[in-house]
N, C-alpha and C positions, 0 to 999 in steps of 0.2 A: 321407710314407710311414709305414706302421704299424711300430711297434717290435716286432721279433720276440722271442719268449720264448726265453731260453737253456735252459729246461727243456722236455723233450718232453711230449706228452700222455701222461697216466698213467691207465689204466683208463677211457679215453674222455673224461677231463676235463682241460681246460687248467690250467696253473699260474696262480695269481693274481698279478697285478702290483700293487705298492703304491708310491706316491710317498712318499719320506721327506724331512722338512724338512732344509734345508741348515744351519739354525741353530736353536737353542732351548736350553731348560734341561736338556738331556740330554748327557752326555759321549759316549755310544756309541749305535749303532743299537739294541743290545739294551735299553738303558735306555728308549728311546722306545717300543719294541714292548711292553715290560713294562707301561709306564704305559697304553698304549692297549688292549692285549689281555690283560694279565696276570691280569685277574679271571677269565678263562676257564680257563686251565691254565698257570700260570707254569712249572712243572717241565717240561711238555711243550714249551713255547716254548724254554727253554734247551737241551733235548735236541735240538731241530732245529738249533741252532747247532753243537752237538757233532758231529752226524751230517752236517753240511755240506748240509743241506736248504734253506738260505736262501742265495740267490746274487744277485749283481749282474750288470750288463751283461757279456756275454761268458762268463757262467757262473762268474765268480769267486766262490768260497764266502766267506761272511762268518763271523766268529767273535764271541764275546761281547765282544771288545775292539775291534772295528771302530769307528772314530770316526765320530761324526755328521758329515755333509757329504762323506764319502768316496764315497758312492753316492747318486744321486738317485732311482733306481728299484731295487727288489728284487723277486725272484720266489720263490714258495714254493707248496707244495701245501696246500690246505685240508684240515682234518680233516673227513671226510664224516660227515654225520649218519646215524643209523639211519632207513631209509626204509620206508614201508609199500608193498609192491608194488602197482602198478596192474594190475588183472587183465584187461588187454586188450593185444593185440599189433598192432603196425603191420605193414602188408604192403608189400613192395617191388613197385611197379608196373613199374618200368623201371630198369635198371642198365647203364651202360657206363663207359668209362674217364674220362669227363668229368662225368657227371651221374647222379644217382639221384632217381627220383620215388617218394615214399613216401605211402602212404595211412594217415594218422595217425588213431587212434581218439579219441573223446571222452575227456577227463580227463587225457590225457598231455601234459605241457608240450612245446613245441617245443625249448626249450633249457634247460640246467640253471640253477637258481636257487632260493634259499630252501630249502624242505624237500624239493625234488625235484632230485637231482643225477643219480644213476644211472637214476632213473625219469624220464627225459626222452628225447624222440625222437632228439636228436643223440647223446647218450652211448650209448644202446642201439644205434643204427645203427653208430657208430664201432666198438663192440665186436663187433657181429655180422659186419661185413664186413672188419674188421681194417684200417681206413683212418683214421689219426688226423688226416688233412688235410681230412676232410669239414667243410664249412661250410654252414649253411642260407642260401639265397638270399632268404628271406623268412620270416615267422613266422605262425603261427596261434595264437589264444588257446587256452589249455589246454582250455577248454570246447568249442571248435569242432573238428569232425572234418573230414578230407578231405586233399586233395593238397597236399604241400609238397615243394619242390625243394631238393636239396643239391648243391653243387659238389664234385666228387671229385678234381679235379686243380688244384693251385695255379697251374700254368702257363696254364690256360685259364679260370680262375675269373673273371677280370676281364671277359671277353667276355660272360658270362652276367649278371654284376652290372650291366653297362651296360644290358641289356634292362630291368631293373627301374628303374634310375635315369632312363632315358629313356621310361619308361612304354610299352614295346613288348611288354608282356605282357597277354594277355586272361584275365581270371578270371571264372568264373561260379559263383555260389553258389545253394543252395536253402535255404529256411527254411519251417517250418510254423507257422502262426498259428491261434489259436482264433477262431471266429466266433460262439460262444455261451458263456455263463458256465459255469464248472465249478470244482471244488475245486482250489485252488492256482493258479488262472489269473487273469490281469490283463486279461481280454477287453475291448477297446474303450478301455482307460484310456490317455489321451493324455499323453505326456511333453512338458511345456512347456519353453521355452527356459531358464527359471530353475531347472530341475530338479524343479519341483513337478509334481503329477499329479492335480489336483482334478476334471478333466472326464472323462466316460466316453461314448464314442460308442455309439449304439444299434445293434442288429443291422441295422436298415434302413439306417442311415448307413454301416455297414461294407460292406454289399452294394453300395450306390451307389458307394462309393469303389473297390471292386474292379472295377466295371463301367467306371469311368473310366480304367482302366489299359490300356496301359502309361503310366507317367509318370516324370519325372525329378525327384527330390527333392534339394534342396540347402540347405545352411546353412553356418555357420562354426563349426568345432569346435576344441577344444583339450583336451589331456590334461596335467595338471600332475603332476610327479613326486610320488609319495607318496599320490596320490588314487586311489581305486578306479575311479571313474567318469570318463568324458570329459564335458566341459561344452560347452554351446552359447553362443556369444558374438555380440554385435552386430558387424556389419561385412560386408565382401565375402565371399561364400561361398567356402570352400576344400574342401568335401566334397560330392560328387555321386554319386548312385546311380540307375541306371535300374531301376525296379521293375515287374515284369510278373506277371500272374496265371498260374500254371502249371496248377492244377487245384483244384476244389472237391469235397469228398466227406466221408467220415467216417473218423475215426481208427481204426486197428487196433492201437494200442499201449496205454499206461497209461490213456489217456482213450478207450477203445473206445466207438464210437458217437457221439462228439462231432463236431459239424460243424466242419471245419477247411479251411484253404486252403494249398496249396503255392505259395510265392512264388519266382519266378525273379529273381535279383539280379545286376546287372552293376555292380560298383563302378567309377566313373570317376575315383576318387581313392582314397587309401589311409590314411585317418585311423583311429586306434585306436578300436575298437568302432563304426565308422561304420555298418555295416549294422544293428546292434542299435539304435542311436540313431535312425536314420532310420525304421525300421519302428515303433518305439515312439512316435515323434513323430506318426505317422499314426493311432495307436490300434490298431496291428497288432503289438503286442509279441510277440516270439518265445516259443513255449511253453518253459517251464523256464528263462527268462532271470532270473537272480538279481540283475541289476544295473539293468535297465530294463523298464518305466518306474519301478518301485519297487525300492529297494535292500532285499533280503531280509536277515534276521538271519543271521549266520554259522552255518553248520551243516556237519556232515560230508558228504562227497560221497554223493549218492544215485545209485548206478550204474544204477538202473532208470529214472531220469528225466534223461537228458542234455539239454543245450541243443539245441534242434531247428534247428541251423545246420550246413550242410555245404559245405565248399569243394569243389565238384563237379568242375570242369574248369579246367585251366590250359593255355593255348595260346600259341605264339610261333613265330617263324621262327628256326631254330637259327643262331646267329652263326658257327658253324664250318663248316656244310654248306650253309647257305642254304635248307634244306628246312623245310616246316612240320612242327611237332610238337604233339601234344596228348595230355594225360594226364587220365583221368577216374577218380574214386573208384568203388570197387565197393561202397561202403556205401550203406545206405538209411536215411533218418530213420524212427524207429519210429512216430511219430505221423502219418506221411504218409498221405494219402487213397488 
């Protein structure tokens, strides 16, 4: 059973939980925290003890003399960084007492982390609807736009979580890929299993590949903590995607006039960056993908060139009513034909 925080959600953000050593070269919890975090703001840290903002299980406040070993877990509110506002708004597609379906824009993180706390879909939505109990049922990459579901009621949250655990959810994505070379494009470049990308498919080869669709692409993927990209491993496949050709035409966006294809994607598993890796492995890397097939140099967000990947539709049988439900994004990929 999950350990409940004794501190309420504040400004849409959960309190942070920290496990404290039971023994060590520190007499007090304050000594331990000063050694671990004191380089940031030692006076501010001591002030938190004075103002009873650091608590243990049951909400018991700690003070600067609380001995080490008295509490295994403590909770506190993080100091929030100054954030650059993300100039796009999410749209609520559906809201009831149990569930909210949100149409998330590109560049907005699903959940708080790193330099994005208030500027995340979860925190924005909690503050917008006044519900601190909102929890995302799944996540989308910050770069990916589209439909994301939030459970709104702790009493019924588990029923919806089981849909995802038991893979009773149908998801459909759209992606736009380039079929001819252009500035800033990786057209035809094939992501190899070792992460390298020396080979490039010709336009004729890409067209032949598209004509062979639909197809199911599978491989074995892993994502190591701390690494930006997912990797492909030897072994039994654990990632599958059904890939279909939606349409071929010319872009009307940043790459106006470029020959492009709209791909319809049905993930049959849910590995990190799965759709991006699978398309790049075919030489059909998604337009504006900074990770695959080639890892781009770190650069500020270019809001005019979002990743051309959209979580378009999510469908399921509602566990509370037994009725089919489906929510679709109202966004359109700017490079779509």
